[in-house]
N, C-alpha and C positions, 0 to 999 in steps of 0.2 A: 500273635497279635499284639498291637502296640496302641495305647491310648491317643487319641485325635479329638481335639476338643471334646466334645458330650458324647464321643461314640468311643471306638476301638475299631482297626484296622488292619489287615495284612502287614506283616512287617517288611515286606518288599511289595511296593506298588508297580504300576506299570506308566511309563512313559511314553504316550500315544503321539509326542511329536513327530519320531522318522517315519510315521507312515504318511505323512504330509509334508516332505522338503522337496522342492522343486528339484528336478533332474535324479531323485533318489527315490522316489515315491512306488511299493509294491503296488501293485493291483489291490483293488479292494477287496477283492474274494481273499488274497492271503492276511491282508490285513484283518480282517474280521477272522480268519481262522487264529491269526497269532494274540486277538482278544478274546476268545472263545477258548483258547490253549490257559492262558493267562488265570481265566475266571476258573476253569476247570480244575486250577491248580492250586487253587484256594485264594489268589490275589483276591484284597476288595477294595482297593483304593486305586482308580482309574487319575491321571492327571490329563488336562487338555489345556486348552487356550483358543481365544477366539480368532488369536493373530497367527496360530498356527495351519497356515493355508498357503498352496505352493503359489499363488499368483494371488495381488493385491484386490482383484476382483472378486474373490473367493471366503471371504472372512466367514469365522466360521465351519469351515470346511472339516475340522479334524472332529470337532464337538459333533457336530451330524453323523459323520462315520462311528463314533464313539457310541452317539444313541440307536443309530441302526444296529450294530453290534448287539447291543444289550438289548435290543426289542427281539432279535432273530436266536440269543441265547437260551437254551433249555431247562438253565438254574433260576434260581431266587435272586433276581436282579432286584430285589428291593433291600439287598444288604452290600450292594456296591456303593460305595460312595464315590462320585465323581467329583471332582475337584476341575474346576477352570478359571481363568483368569482374564483380567480386563485391563487397561490402561496402557498396552505396547499396541501399536498401531503398526499397518502395513501402508508401504508407499510404493509407487509403480515403480517396475523395476525391481523387484524385489527387496525393496529398500526396509527399513526398520524405524520408528520414531516414537513417541511417548506422548501422551495425553492426558494428565493427571487432572483436569478439570472435573470437580463434582459434576455437572451436568453430561459429561461424556462419558464417566462411571456408570452412571444409571441406566443412560443410552445404551451401554454396551451390555451392562448386564440385561435388560429387556431384552436385546438380540441374543445374547448366550441362552436365557429360558425358554426361546424359540427354537435355537437350534438344536438345543437336549431335548427340548421337548418333554418339559419339566415344569409344576407350577412354582417350586424353590428351588433351586440350585442348592447340593449338599455342603458346598466347600467351595467357598467365591474369593478368589486373591486378588490384590491391587497387583500387577503385574510388573511395574519398573518406576520408581520415583520419576517426577517430572518435576526437573528445576526451576522451570518457570513459576509452579505451584505452589504453594506452602504446603507441604507435607501434611499438617495437622487439616487442611481444608480436603485434600484427597480422601483421609482416612475418615472425615467426617461423613462425607458419602459412604464409606461402606457402613459406618455406623448407623446410618438411616435405612440402609439399603436390609440389614440385621433386622431393626427394629419394624421396618415394613414387613417383615416377612418375606421375602424377595428370596434372602437365601436363609440357609440354616447356621454354616459358620462362616465366620469371615480370617481369612490369613492375608501375609502379605510378601512378597517376593522382593528379593537383590536389595535388601535393606541391613542398613549397617546398626550395631546396636541403640547408639540415641534414636534410632528411627523405629527400631523395634518397641522402646520403653515409651517412646512417645505414641505409636499404634496401641499399643498396650492402657495405656491412659486413657486415650482418647475412645477407644471400645470398652472402656469401664471394666476391663479384666477379662474381655470375651475373646481376645487373641486366640485364636485357637492353632496356627502354624504359621513357620516363617521358610519359605522357599529359598534357599541361594546355593550357589555353586558349591561345591565341596569335592575333593576327589585325590588321588594320591600327587596329582599334578596340582591340585589346587585348594592348597592347607589354611587360605586366610581365612577362613570362615570358624576356624576356631572359637575367639571369643562368641561369635553368634550363638554356637553349639550352646557355650556352656550357658551365656545368659538365658537363652531356651530352657536349659534343664533347671535351672535357677526359677523361671516364673511358672514352669508347668504347660510349655508351650512347643508343640511338636515341630520339628525340625526336618523338611524335607529335604536334600538333596538332590540338588539337577546336575546336570552329567556328572554323576557318579562312579564311570569308568574312566572319565577324562574327556566325552564327547564322542560323536560319530566317526569323527575321522580320526581318532586315537586309540577308541575302542578296542580294538583288536590286537594292538600292540603293549596293551597294557604290562603284560608280564618282559617283553623286552625292554620297554621303557623304565620300567620299574623294576629293576631284577630281583629286590627281595620280595616282590611280589613271585615272581617267576619260580624261584626255588622255594616258596610254600607251597606254592599250588604242584610243581615237578612231585614233592615229597608228599604232598596228600594224594596225588591221584585226581587232583581237581582242575578246573582251569582258574588263571590268576584273576578273570571276572569275579568267581564267586569267592576267592581269598578276598578281595576288596571289597565286596560288598559284606562279607562277612568280618571283617575288619572296621568298617564302619557301623555296621549293627553294633558291635563290641565298644564303641567310643561313648556313646550316651542312650542310656533308654529311652529317650525323645527322636532318637534319629529311624526316619524311615526312609530308606532311600526310593529313589522312583526310577530305575534303569530304564533309557527307551529301548523302543525293539521293533521288529516291522517283519520277523519271522519267529512261529512258535520255538522252534527250535533254542533262540537266544534267550527269549523270557524264561522259558523251563529252566535253563542253565541258571540263572540269575536268583530264580525263586528257591533252588536247592541252597541257595546260600543261608538262608535260615536253620539249614541241619547241619551246618560246619561251624562247630566249636573252635574256634582258636586258642591254643595254651598261651599263659603269659610269656614264655619265650618268645613264640612265633610274634606276638602283637609286640614285644619290644623291638623285634628286627624288621619288623615295618614302619615303627613310627620313626 
């Protein structure tokens, strides 16, 4: 378990996005089995977003899928933190855009509340900065949602150090998390990790295995991870997640998965303690 804002969650979370990607979606039953497998294995953090949808006219599809899986799970769903995001929008033709207007963020939050079927969202994250809107105005809307009780915790995503500090200030020290890309192939988020550790803010690496199209080749594309994995008798993906967990106590990877086997392999990384020599070989 690792701290995240006012609570603690499993050291490995589940990224639900791969269950809602056009052209790569598993059927709903498989997605629900995957979520249930994660929960049964002790995962207590699921990351979704209103923009995780196969088409632009199905906004909230991934959120509704997560809600359905939680409702049909036999365990105690109240201990599971569902994190969602708003501010990244979908356009016709499978495109992406941003909208950081305060009024839009409120609208997106209200829509996510309905999709998830909750009275308050556990962790609501601003998805991506909008260059057309002053960042402090967008985060001000996040603060207002927090004060209104519509969300229990607030986070940001795809933010640089100055934006993290600004969000921390606007939220009066109540910034719970930062979600940025981080993996062996994308290490430029090191300053953000250090800042999060300084502020006591959770850092949630997205695409921690290098992204859906690259995760399977992690061991061959990053040979050091493959060598450690072979020596340990585990997958390169497990080694990668263990390396990220060792990077800082505030790091909580959220690997994506669309099959039970994949998330179970990822969760096993919490039991893999890398030696100082192994960690040095991976840096």
